[in-house]
BAFI-3210 file (N, C-alpha, C; in Angstrom, 3 decimals, decimal comma, padded with zeros to 6 digits):
// residues 248
n [1|2|3|4|5|6|7|8|9|10|11|12|13|14|15|16|17|18|19|20|21|22|23|24|25|26|27|28|29|30|31|32|33|34|35|36|37|38|39|40|41|42|43|44|45|46|47|48|49|50|51|52|53|54|55|56|57|58|59|60|61|62|63|64|65|66|67|68|69|70|71|72|73|74|75|76|77|78|79|80|81|82|83|84|85|86|87|88|89|90|91|92|93|94|95|96|97|98|99|100|101|102|103|104|105|106|107|108|109|110|111|112|113|114|115|116|117|118|119|120|121|122|123|124|125|126|127|128|129|130|131|132|133|134|135|136|137|138|139|140|141|142|143|144|145|146|147|148|149|150|151|152|153|154|155|156|157|158|159|160|161|162|163|164|165|166|167|168|169|170|171|172|173|174|175|176|177|178|179|180|181|182|183|184|185|186|187|188|189|190|191|192|193|194|195|196|197|198|199|200|201|202|203|204|205|206|207|208|209|210|211|212|213|214|215|216|217|218|219|220|221|222|223|224|225|226|227|228|229|230|231|232|233|234|235|236|237|238|239|240|241|242|243|244|245|246|247|248]
n.u [095,346|097,631|098,868|100,269|100,611|101,429|103,108|101,635|102,024|100,746|098,195|095,948|096,901|097,360|094,643|093,516|095,455|094,826|092,214|092,490|093,807|092,057|090,406|091,463|094,146|097,042|099,969|101,576|103,552|104,298|106,836|108,539|109,807|108,664|109,056|108,264|106,048|105,007|105,518|103,568|101,121|101,335|101,778|098,741|097,738|098,226|097,695|094,990|094,866|095,816|098,113|100,993|104,149|106,351|108,070|110,803|111,107|111,891|110,256|110,559|112,961|114,139|115,203|114,710|112,288|111,863|112,883|111,115|108,610|110,201|111,135|108,423|107,281|109,457|108,832|106,124|105,667|104,109|101,900|099,136|097,401|098,134|098,239|098,806|099,469|101,488|102,453|103,609|103,158|103,179|102,295|102,150|102,063|102,242|104,472|106,068|107,442|110,280|112,481|113,778|112,429|109,830|110,324|111,317|108,782|107,092|108,177|107,812|104,967|103,533|106,120|106,529|104,343|103,710|106,450|105,751|103,952|105,066|107,086|105,277|103,945|104,673|104,042|101,453|100,456|100,464|098,629|095,295|093,543|093,793|094,737|095,118|095,297|095,116|095,587|094,356|093,134|090,732|091,888|092,834|091,253|089,688|090,343|091,502|092,789|094,967|097,569|099,431|101,312|101,096|098,182|098,462|100,076|097,935|096,492|097,542|097,715|095,555|094,637|097,241|095,614|093,663|094,802|096,426|094,994|093,027|095,090|095,744|093,870|093,662|095,448|093,292|093,704|091,957|091,907|092,033|090,770|090,891|089,370|090,392|088,587|089,400|090,793|090,708|094,151|096,933|098,875|100,398|103,012|106,449|105,289|104,208|104,073|101,025|101,691|100,249|097,138|094,065|092,506|089,738|087,949|088,303|087,035|084,919|081,748|079,657|080,404|079,081|078,993|080,937|081,920|083,181|085,320|086,653|087,377|090,207|089,597|087,147|088,190|089,573|087,667|086,429|088,359|088,605|086,278|086,609|088,598|087,302|085,525|083,447|084,119|085,587|084,328|084,780|087,231|089,392|088,179|087,090|086,971|085,315|085,699|084,380|082,628|080,624|081,855|082,552|080,322|077,819]
n.v [113,332|112,643|110,119|109,509|106,360|105,209|102,328|100,142|098,148|095,673|094,219|096,647|099,072|098,182|097,690|100,373|101,586|100,446|101,388|104,106|103,819|102,808|105,114|106,577|107,907|108,646|106,554|105,706|103,479|102,343|100,772|098,448|096,529|094,507|093,614|091,836|091,300|094,335|094,389|092,853|093,847|096,117|095,052|093,748|096,024|097,574|095,597|096,135|098,772|100,726|103,350|103,328|103,107|101,297|102,076|101,839|102,633|103,463|104,540|105,540|106,730|110,240|111,303|109,518|109,520|111,710|111,196|109,661|111,428|113,045|111,218|110,110|112,568|113,382|111,268|111,808|114,470|116,236|116,091|115,058|113,729|112,309|109,229|108,184|105,122|102,714|101,041|099,571|096,503|095,297|093,181|093,075|093,699|096,220|095,991|094,305|095,577|096,899|099,888|100,669|099,331|100,059|102,951|102,640|101,741|103,845|105,422|104,730|104,520|106,836|108,848|108,354|109,180|111,765|112,783|112,261|114,131|116,396|116,402|116,105|118,551|120,950|120,466|119,757|122,044|122,912|122,158|121,663|120,199|119,164|116,149|114,821|111,855|109,534|106,267|105,077|103,277|101,288|101,106|103,589|104,798|103,004|101,347|097,826|096,087|095,014|095,901|098,076|100,059|100,005|100,831|103,437|104,846|104,801|106,471|109,011|109,798|110,246|112,730|114,280|114,374|116,070|118,215|118,883|119,232|121,646|123,404|123,538|124,298|127,409|126,557|124,933|122,566|119,500|117,103|113,732|111,179|107,677|105,294|102,218|098,750|095,564|094,136|092,221|091,171|089,608|089,144|090,436|093,090|091,785|089,462|088,922|087,310|086,357|086,910|088,342|087,555|088,822|089,227|087,562|089,373|092,052|091,310|092,098|091,176|091,975|092,541|093,367|092,021|089,718|087,948|089,016|091,129|094,076|094,906|094,993|096,546|098,034|100,006|101,306|102,004|104,075|106,233|106,690|108,130|110,205|111,326|112,811|115,241|115,696|114,981|117,100|118,425|117,031|117,412|116,812|114,769|111,841|108,812|105,867|102,401|099,293|097,390|097,672|096,323|097,904|098,589|098,750]
n.w [090,256|093,041|095,103|098,301|100,074|102,996|103,995|102,079|100,876|101,432|103,500|104,971|104,120|101,486|100,194|100,373|098,707|095,923|095,685|095,508|093,346|092,042|091,757|089,939|090,657|090,475|092,326|095,016|096,480|099,232|101,143|103,875|105,120|103,506|100,254|098,342|098,536|098,031|095,615|094,470|095,024|093,538|090,952|090,669|090,565|088,028|086,009|086,187|085,048|086,212|087,739|089,064|091,328|093,337|096,709|098,965|102,008|105,486|107,782|110,632|110,372|109,840|107,479|105,487|105,162|104,216|101,793|100,878|100,062|098,224|096,720|095,414|094,285|092,638|090,381|090,152|089,825|091,803|095,071|096,136|097,863|101,463|102,924|106,116|107,418|107,896|110,390|113,666|115,691|118,875|120,346|123,569|126,791|129,552|131,024|129,797|127,856|126,750|127,382|124,534|122,689|123,153|122,260|119,663|118,496|119,253|117,392|115,025|114,631|115,672|115,294|112,803|111,507|111,991|110,870|107,950|107,482|107,924|105,834|103,702|103,485|101,845|099,089|099,725|100,175|097,732|096,150|094,693|095,603|098,367|100,674|103,829|105,950|108,491|109,284|112,505|115,411|116,880|119,609|120,353|121,662|123,470|126,258|126,113|127,368|125,605|123,697|125,383|124,380|121,867|121,533|123,307|120,871|119,253|120,477|120,546|118,099|117,287|118,447|117,081|114,548|115,028|115,990|113,618|111,897|112,698|112,862|109,637|108,586|107,752|105,294|103,621|104,192|104,712|107,380|108,568|110,351|110,464|112,511|113,026|113,845|113,681|111,576|108,389|107,605|105,911|107,458|110,488|110,690|110,623|112,356|115,107|117,575|119,741|122,716|124,888|127,554|127,805|130,816|132,244|132,961|131,576|129,119|126,781|126,744|125,051|122,444|119,349|116,170|116,533|114,817|112,127|110,285|109,621|106,107|103,709|101,380|102,581|104,035|102,028|100,414|102,165|102,684|099,987|100,020|101,228|100,119|098,174|096,383|098,080|100,518|101,223|103,475|105,852|108,429|110,879|112,109|113,678|112,057|112,835|112,169|112,468|112,286|113,913|116,062|118,722|120,061|122,648]
ca.u [096,743|099,279|098,721|101,425|100,157|102,637|102,483|101,180|102,675|099,878|097,210|094,876|097,353|096,979|093,175|093,608|095,966|094,168|091,178|092,822|094,346|090,681|089,615|092,720|095,260|098,739|099,966|103,438|103,287|105,340|106,774|110,212|110,398|108,349|108,789|107,697|104,229|104,420|105,874|102,809|100,218|101,637|100,928|097,239|096,874|098,774|096,684|093,647|094,952|096,390|099,667|101,957|105,090|107,146|109,505|110,880|111,517|112,027|109,472|111,205|114,507|113,671|116,059|114,312|110,778|111,757|113,344|109,773|107,981|111,176|110,797|106,945|107,358|110,404|108,211|104,923|105,680|102,902|101,374|097,855|096,951|098,877|097,473|099,420|099,274|102,885|102,771|104,283|102,036|104,059|101,340|102,734|101,429|103,202|105,969|106,577|107,903|111,722|112,995|114,129|111,476|108,657|110,996|110,896|107,319|106,443|108,981|107,462|103,643|103,271|106,665|106,555|103,064|104,382|107,315|105,339|102,956|106,036|107,656|104,397|103,304|105,084|103,647|100,019|100,044|100,523|097,527|094,081|092,404|094,794|094,430|095,838|094,234|096,231|094,884|094,156|092,667|089,678|092,558|093,451|090,221|089,092|091,565|090,979|093,821|095,512|098,388|099,365|102,209|100,288|097,389|099,046|100,514|096,990|095,877|098,377|097,518|093,959|095,060|097,760|094,967|092,847|095,895|096,785|093,391|093,184|096,784|096,148|092,298|094,236|096,139|092,425|093,874|091,615|093,081|091,096|091,496|089,874|089,651|090,024|088,414|089,671|090,863|091,307|094,738|097,597|099,884|101,217|104,662|106,990|104,506|104,403|103,627|100,152|101,870|099,422|096,264|092,846|091,978|088,409|086,742|088,354|086,462|083,329|080,644|078,395|080,951|078,388|079,807|082,376|082,798|082,713|086,388|086,434|087,796|090,612|088,660|086,312|088,789|090,161|086,428|086,225|089,707|088,376|085,343|087,302|089,344|086,376|085,154|082,102|085,130|085,925|083,281|085,300|088,097|089,402|087,220|087,911|085,930|085,322|085,352|084,612|080,952|079,941|082,476|082,416|079,377|077,329]
ca.v [113,517|111,362|109,712|108,610|105,868|104,310|100,619|099,902|096,897|094,754|094,498|097,451|100,100|097,306|098,324|101,857|101,878|099,841|101,781|105,130|103,980|103,034|106,222|107,668|109,006|107,677|106,255|105,418|102,221|102,417|099,097|098,905|095,078|093,162|094,238|091,328|091,939|095,775|094,291|091,633|095,089|096,894|094,079|094,188|097,825|097,798|094,675|096,870|099,827|101,947|104,168|103,358|102,446|101,002|102,843|101,310|103,576|103,486|106,130|105,921|107,633|111,262|111,141|107,824|110,076|112,967|111,193|108,986|112,532|113,288|110,237|110,505|114,372|112,994|110,242|112,272|116,095|116,625|115,236|115,720|112,737|111,433|108,447|107,458|103,824|101,842|101,042|098,164|096,162|094,210|092,664|093,265|094,490|097,142|095,403|093,524|096,283|097,613|101,098|100,498|098,737|101,057|104,049|101,982|101,654|105,211|106,638|104,366|104,715|108,033|110,209|108,236|109,890|113,184|113,037|112,169|114,939|117,770|116,296|116,208|119,774|122,030|120,009|119,416|123,110|123,523|121,080|122,572|119,317|118,039|115,606|113,846|110,452|109,002|105,271|104,885|102,237|101,449|101,082|104,173|105,366|102,328|100,329|096,722|095,256|094,059|095,852|099,382|100,543|100,473|102,178|104,696|105,548|105,567|107,832|109,866|109,581|110,882|113,933|114,436|114,662|117,106|119,489|119,193|119,745|123,092|124,279|123,346|125,129|128,045|125,839|124,373|121,085|118,874|116,063|113,095|109,513|106,465|104,496|100,741|097,634|094,058|094,092|090,937|090,939|088,753|089,242|091,509|093,143|091,052|088,042|088,917|086,283|087,195|086,663|088,251|086,899|089,426|088,957|087,444|090,696|092,545|090,777|092,776|090,232|092,739|093,190|092,693|091,003|089,820|086,983|089,629|091,403|094,800|094,430|096,281|097,436|098,576|101,011|101,631|102,975|105,214|106,845|107,420|109,264|111,453|112,502|113,246|116,813|115,712|114,444|118,259|118,701|116,850|117,477|117,149|113,911|110,271|108,048|104,338|101,369|098,646|096,472|097,704|095,490|098,714|099,154|097,961]
ca.w [091,531|093,164|096,325|098,912|101,210|103,763|104,494|101,520|100,375|102,115|104,429|104,714|103,003|099,895|099,979|100,096|097,471|094,912|095,733|094,843|092,002|090,842|091,672|088,827|090,951|090,494|093,497|095,272|097,075|100,102|101,758|104,285|104,877|102,544|098,816|096,810|098,592|097,248|094,145|094,194|094,684|092,127|089,571|090,553|090,480|086,841|085,603|086,437|084,503|087,408|087,314|090,358|091,514|094,753|097,398|099,761|102,952|106,979|108,272|111,744|109,911|109,087|105,907|104,445|105,301|103,241|100,383|100,284|099,635|096,936|095,311|094,793|093,544|090,949|089,642|089,376|089,850|092,507|095,707|096,362|099,434|102,063|103,756|106,879|107,734|108,348|111,971|114,080|116,941|119,267|121,464|124,488|128,282|129,656|131,991|128,706|126,827|127,157|126,794|123,333|122,028|123,323|122,040|118,346|118,059|118,728|116,039|113,865|114,659|116,053|114,730|111,048|110,840|111,949|109,524|106,523|107,339|107,809|104,775|102,403|103,693|101,002|098,409|099,764|100,224|096,539|095,511|094,627|096,410|099,522|101,999|104,852|106,061|109,485|110,136|113,556|115,877|118,064|120,776|120,594|122,828|124,598|126,648|126,091|127,387|124,200|123,832|126,111|123,729|120,536|122,023|123,430|119,601|118,262|120,974|119,797|116,580|117,339|118,913|115,913|113,530|115,482|116,075|112,589|110,841|113,140|112,209|108,548|108,024|106,669|104,172|102,993|103,679|105,392|107,697|109,174|111,104|110,492|113,487|112,637|114,365|113,652|109,881|107,939|106,582|105,813|108,472|111,238|110,136|111,981|112,655|116,429|118,720|120,676|124,234|126,279|127,319|128,308|131,798|131,636|133,351|130,956|127,834|126,900|126,209|124,735|121,602|118,067|114,993|116,689|113,554|111,308|110,350|108,331|104,773|103,354|100,453|102,988|104,770|100,836|100,198|103,038|101,617|098,809|099,888|102,510|099,185|097,030|096,721|098,890|101,575|101,988|104,449|107,139|108,708|112,519|112,801|113,774|111,815|113,445|111,084|113,179|111,874|115,318|117,681|119,954|120,433|123,995]
c.u [096,782|098,790|099,794|100,598|100,957|101,913|101,567|100,989|101,491|098,651|096,115|095,563|097,189|095,838|093,388|094,215|095,312|092,771|091,385|093,128|092,848|089,635|090,463|093,328|095,986|099,181|101,288|103,332|104,446|105,780|108,246|110,546|110,045|108,034|108,580|106,180|103,935|104,531|104,130|101,047|100,388|101,400|099,861|096,846|097,413|097,856|095,308|093,872|095,409|097,809|099,893|103,330|105,374|108,252|109,654|111,456|111,298|111,443|109,853|112,674|114,212|114,433|115,342|112,777|110,972|112,438|112,304|109,110|108,909|110,855|109,603|106,784|107,957|109,441|106,705|104,703|104,580|102,784|100,221|097,275|098,090|098,079|098,605|098,600|100,208|102,613|102,866|103,261|103,040|103,521|101,952|101,788|102,869|104,539|106,561|107,685|109,368|111,630|113,363|113,047|109,949|108,913|110,415|109,552|106,855|107,143|108,500|105,844|102,970|104,701|106,887|105,507|103,495|105,763|106,973|104,553|103,969|106,658|106,713|104,167|103,797|104,653|102,227|099,589|099,780|099,276|096,367|093,363|093,377|094,173|095,196|095,078|095,461|095,088|095,168|093,705|091,479|090,837|093,313|092,365|089,767|090,195|090,976|091,411|094,763|096,530|098,945|100,392|101,881|099,203|097,640|099,698|099,050|096,416|096,224|097,984|096,240|093,957|095,885|096,980|094,213|093,666|095,944|095,748|093,465|094,163|096,411|094,683|092,935|094,760|094,783|092,849|093,111|092,417|091,827|091,933|090,590|090,712|089,274|089,808|089,744|089,567|091,106|092,531|095,825|098,522|100,121|102,735|105,494|106,540|104,493|104,096|101,709|100,299|100,740|097,847|095,499|092,711|090,433|087,448|086,899|087,466|085,141|082,179|079,599|079,161|079,827|079,318|081,175|083,007|083,073|084,361|086,027|087,409|088,743|090,373|087,524|086,988|089,288|088,770|086,215|087,447|089,595|087,077|086,216|088,266|089,047|086,102|084,090|083,017|085,655|085,449|083,690|086,479|088,532|088,759|087,712|086,770|085,704|084,801|085,675|083,746|080,545|080,452|082,659|081,832|078,594|075,895]
c.v [112,158|111,324|108,656|107,945|104,715|103,111|100,243|099,096|095,753|095,086|096,054|098,805|099,609|097,900|099,395|102,227|101,583|100,744|103,438|104,867|103,660|104,284|107,297|108,056|107,658|107,661|105,685|104,221|102,070|100,954|099,498|097,206|093,776|093,759|093,398|091,416|093,267|095,183|093,438|092,699|095,620|096,231|094,118|095,423|098,090|096,611|094,936|098,147|101,006|102,261|103,795|102,465|102,463|101,649|102,248|102,641|102,982|104,624|106,468|106,644|108,675|111,479|110,445|108,753|111,134|112,476|110,154|109,900|112,663|112,497|110,273|111,487|114,168|112,316|111,157|113,816|116,949|115,571|115,770|115,295|112,551|110,707|108,084|106,232|102,563|102,179|099,524|097,818|094,723|093,231|092,331|094,115|095,362|096,913|094,568|094,297|096,564|098,767|101,397|100,510|099,775|102,466|103,679|102,118|103,145|106,367|106,235|104,686|105,910|109,312|109,726|109,120|111,481|113,821|113,296|113,721|116,244|117,464|116,689|117,556|120,746|121,855|119,993|121,141|123,804|122,655|121,717|121,429|118,540|117,281|114,779|113,066|109,843|107,402|105,210|103,492|102,988|101,341|102,250|105,609|104,712|101,230|098,979|095,689|094,323|094,616|097,742|100,571|101,263|101,123|103,336|105,530|105,875|106,651|108,857|110,549|110,676|112,164|114,733|115,384|116,000|118,388|119,863|119,879|121,186|124,017|124,567|123,807|126,342|127,706|125,146|122,958|119,783|117,263|115,289|112,126|108,836|105,339|103,077|099,625|096,478|094,074|092,585|091,237|089,899|088,357|090,278|091,680|092,431|089,801|087,942|087,920|087,144|086,575|087,216|087,870|087,530|088,558|088,619|088,408|091,466|092,542|091,429|091,412|090,377|093,101|092,523|092,528|090,780|088,651|087,644|091,075|092,876|094,346|095,437|097,151|098,309|100,012|101,601|102,716|103,796|106,389|107,369|108,300|110,571|112,333|112,921|114,661|116,841|115,455|115,954|119,140|118,235|117,022|117,859|115,750|112,763|109,620|106,478|103,607|099,822|097,370|096,477|097,086|096,439|098,996|097,901|097,820]
c.w [091,972|094,832|097,069|099,918|101,646|104,385|103,625|100,434|100,668|102,780|103,774|103,567|101,678|099,261|099,692|099,002|096,123|095,013|095,325|093,748|090,881|090,502|090,814|089,563|090,717|091,881|093,776|096,558|097,925|101,107|102,532|104,536|103,993|101,163|097,928|097,121|097,811|095,864|093,747|093,645|093,712|090,928|089,395|090,315|088,604|086,022|085,402|085,964|085,256|087,185|088,912|090,866|093,217|095,183|098,248|100,917|104,585|107,645|109,749|111,542|108,884|107,811|104,814|104,315|104,327|102,146|099,861|099,592|098,382|096,017|094,528|093,818|092,580|090,271|088,736|089,460|090,494|093,374|096,254|097,844|099,962|102,705|104,818|107,409|108,323|109,881|112,225|115,233|117,589|120,187|122,612|125,978|128,791|130,317|130,961|127,399|127,951|126,726|124,680|122,200|121,954|122,321|120,052|118,171|118,180|118,207|114,789|113,639|115,023|115,139|113,020|110,597|110,948|110,899|107,913|106,351|107,045|106,529|103,610|102,311|102,360|099,606|098,379|099,730|098,593|095,525|095,681|095,570|097,267|100,268|102,721|105,559|107,275|109,651|111,509|114,074|116,678|119,521|120,990|121,282|123,624|124,957|126,295|126,566|126,478|124,345|124,018|125,025|122,443|120,527|122,419|122,012|119,003|118,952|120,489|118,714|116,394|117,291|117,925|115,041|114,122|115,149|114,572|111,514|111,304|112,414|110,655|107,717|107,127|105,257|103,390|102,898|104,699|106,180|109,018|109,602|111,188|111,838|113,265|113,636|113,931|112,482|109,353|106,723|106,758|107,226|109,468|110,602|111,334|112,524|114,141|117,169|119,659|122,174|124,904|125,754|128,180|129,726|131,779|132,212|132,666|129,464|127,826|125,949|125,272|123,028|120,196|116,997|115,380|115,721|112,672|111,139|109,125|107,130|104,416|102,508|101,158|103,098|103,203|100,372|101,024|102,616|101,020|098,910|100,569|101,242|098,250|097,282|098,054|100,563|102,283|103,306|105,976|106,936|110,329|113,038|112,647|113,479|111,788|112,478|111,660|113,181|113,280|116,055|118,817|120,547|121,619|123,547]
res [r|v|a|l|v|t|g|s|g|k|g|v|g|a|g|i|v|k|e|l|s|a|a|g|m|k|c|a|i|h|c|n|s|n|r|a|m|a|e|e|t|l|r|q|i|r|s|a|g|g|e|a|f|v|v|s|a|d|v|s|d|p|a|q|a|d|a|l|v|k|e|t|v|a|r|y|g|r|l|d|v|l|v|n|n|a|a|l|q|y|n|r|f|v|d|q|y|d|g|p|t|l|a|h|l|w|d|v|n|f|g|g|y|w|r|m|i|r|a|a|l|p|w|l|r|r|s|p|m|p|r|i|i|n|i|g|s|v|h|g|k|r|p|t|c|f|d|a|g|y|a|m|t|k|g|g|i|k|m|l|t|r|e|a|a|l|e|l|q|p|d|h|i|p|v|n|c|l|s|l|g|g|c|r|i|e|f|k|t|g|r|p|d|f|c|n|r|r|p|r|e|t|v|n|l|h|l|r|q|r|d|r|l|v|l|p|e|e|v|g|a|a|v|r|f|l|c|s|e|a|g|a|a|l|s|g|d|c|i|r|i|d|c|g|q|m|l|r]
***
């Protein structure tokens, strides 16, 4: 099987692509702004005996999103798994966003997922074991005075997952979402300043395991299960992976 994981040069995406490679899949490692880290992820996969290649694209551009799928299929002849992970996070309050910045955020975080699904569907429909997995966030459900623009895109991804799962039932393509809590990664794309500070009254003092971050390989293990035969029983689901951070 062949997997395409967007935003997989570093962070959570790299953890996912490494797990899928370990499961025997051939993988497309996608990056946009940091080719060097994607090449390092490729080196690690090949050192472990896996098969992968690096491809650059801006998923906010329809032509590049289409080309990303075409390059994967040209390389391996098929596509079985799409994992939408590429995203931006600016760490801004509502009044700190301007129109172009918010529009670009939506173009990447939500539009990128939609474009990739649309581009991949002709090939996924040919696969005997297709999967679509969208990486979401706990911020898509629970307001935390964290980043309104980012949270809105993640809320949209949750509904996109449910609608796509329903529409693609006749094609036997399971579609699921993983809602992540805080993850241990190298850095956020663009290294945004954490410019907002939450008012004291918005802080949940009852959060469990506040000193424990989700590891990229743990997200990868969940994706690996969803891609398995047993994972076919799940579709339209949103699975939270947050070390219990959202529990009261």
